[in-house]
C-alpha positions as CSV (number, residue, x, y, z in Angstrom):
1,X,1.2,6.1,-23.2
2,X,3.0,2.8,-22.5
3,X,3.4,1.8,-18.8
4,X,7.2,2.1,-18.9
5,X,6.9,5.7,-19.9
6,X,4.4,6.4,-17.2
7,X,6.5,4.5,-14.6
8,X,9.4,7.0,-15.1
9,X,7.1,9.9,-14.1
10,X,6.8,8.5,-10.5
11,X,10.1,10.2,-9.8
12,X,9.1,13.4,-11.5
13,X,5.6,14.3,-10.2
14,X,5.7,18.0,-11.3
15,X,6.2,16.8,-14.9
16,X,3.4,14.3,-14.5
17,X,1.1,17.1,-13.3
18,X,2.0,19.3,-16.2
19,X,1.3,16.6,-18.7
20,X,-2.0,15.7,-17.1
21,X,-3.0,19.4,-17.1
22,X,-2.1,19.7,-20.8
23,X,-4.2,16.7,-21.6
24,X,-7.1,17.9,-19.4
25,X,-6.8,14.7,-17.2
26,X,-7.5,14.5,-13.5
27,X,-4.5,13.5,-11.6
28,X,-5.0,12.4,-8.0
29,X,-1.3,11.8,-7.3
30,X,-0.3,13.2,-3.9
31,X,-3.8,13.8,-2.6
32,X,-4.7,12.4,0.8
33,X,-7.0,9.4,0.9
34,X,-10.3,9.8,2.8
35,X,-11.3,7.5,5.6
36,X,-11.6,6.9,9.3
37,X,-8.3,7.3,11.3
38,X,-7.1,4.1,13.0
39,X,-4.2,2.4,14.7
40,X,-4.1,-1.3,13.9
41,X,-1.8,-4.1,15.0
42,X,-1.0,-7.0,12.6
43,X,1.2,-7.8,9.6
44,X,1.8,-6.5,6.1
45,X,2.4,-9.2,3.6
46,X,2.1,-9.8,-0.2
47,X,-1.4,-10.6,-1.5
48,X,-0.4,-13.2,-4.0
49,X,1.0,-15.7,-1.6
50,X,-1.4,-15.0,1.2
51,X,-4.5,-15.3,-1.0
52,X,-3.2,-18.4,-2.8
53,X,-1.7,-20.3,0.1
54,X,-2.1,-18.3,3.3
55,X,1.7,-18.0,3.5
56,X,2.9,-15.1,5.7
57,X,4.9,-14.2,8.7
58,X,8.7,-14.5,9.4
59,X,9.2,-17.7,7.3
60,X,7.7,-15.9,4.3
61,X,9.1,-12.3,4.8
62,X,11.9,-12.6,2.2
63,X,9.5,-13.9,-0.5
64,X,6.9,-11.3,0.4
65,X,9.5,-8.5,0.1
66,X,10.5,-9.8,-3.4
67,X,6.9,-9.8,-4.5
68,X,6.4,-6.3,-3.2
69,X,9.6,-5.0,-4.9
70,X,8.3,-6.4,-8.2
71,X,5.1,-4.4,-7.7
72,X,2.8,-7.0,-6.3
73,X,0.0,-5.9,-4.1
74,X,0.2,-5.9,-0.3
75,X,-2.4,-6.8,2.3
76,X,-2.7,-6.1,6.0
77,X,-3.7,-9.0,8.3
78,X,-4.9,-7.6,11.6
79,X,-4.2,-9.4,14.9
80,X,-7.8,-9.0,15.9
81,X,-11.1,-8.3,14.1
82,X,-10.8,-10.8,11.2
83,X,-10.7,-10.0,7.6
84,X,-7.8,-8.5,5.6
85,X,-7.2,-5.0,4.1
86,X,-5.7,-4.1,0.8
87,X,-2.7,-1.8,1.6
88,X,-2.7,1.6,0.1
89,X,-0.5,4.6,0.9
90,X,-2.0,7.6,2.7
91,X,-1.4,9.7,-0.4
92,X,-2.2,8.6,-4.0
93,X,0.7,7.6,-6.1
94,X,3.3,8.0,-3.3
95,X,5.3,5.0,-2.2
96,X,4.8,3.5,1.3
97,X,7.3,4.7,3.9
98,X,10.6,2.6,3.8
99,X,10.2,1.6,7.5
100,X,6.8,0.0,6.7
101,X,8.3,-1.9,3.7
102,X,11.2,-3.1,5.9
103,X,8.6,-4.7,8.2
104,X,6.8,-6.7,5.5
105,X,6.3,-10.2,7.0
106,X,6.9,-9.1,10.6
107,X,3.8,-9.9,12.8
108,X,2.7,-7.5,15.5
109,X,3.6,-4.2,14.0
110,X,1.3,-1.2,14.7
111,X,0.3,1.0,11.8
112,X,-1.5,4.3,11.7
113,X,-3.6,5.2,8.8
114,X,-7.2,5.3,7.5
115,X,-9.8,2.7,6.7
116,X,-11.5,3.0,3.4
117,X,-14.4,0.8,2.3
118,X,-15.8,0.7,-1.3
119,X,-17.8,-2.0,-3.1
120,X,-17.4,-4.7,-0.4
121,X,-13.6,-4.2,-0.2
122,X,-11.7,-2.8,2.7
123,X,-8.4,-0.9,2.4
124,X,-5.9,0.5,4.9
125,X,-4.3,3.8,3.7
126,X,-1.0,3.6,5.6
127,X,0.5,6.8,7.1
128,X,3.3,5.0,8.9
129,X,4.5,2.9,11.8
130,X,3.5,3.8,15.3
131,X,6.7,4.0,17.3
């Protein structure tokens, strides 16, 4: 099935589930990610610019939001502890909360979620902002 046809199913998950069941395909959409619960402080930014040129923070926020809106991957840069995390949503196939997306490029936000590690890669499955 072409990507554009699958992309339309994001807004109709019951239909996607029915189609997967008919095709005997496992569909993880909506299932909670595993991992250790955390609260972390730092910044969400787009992976392309950060990995290529270390661009991030306020001066790069507009660009990072454009990349994210186009479907580019996001990373989380913690204030402490070093390293970066690939940003996932807490539930497979569900969009990140709008208030998290609004804070792309804003340093010092606090997120709650779960840390997942697989094959030398760390990810942060984001539940939401900590008020």
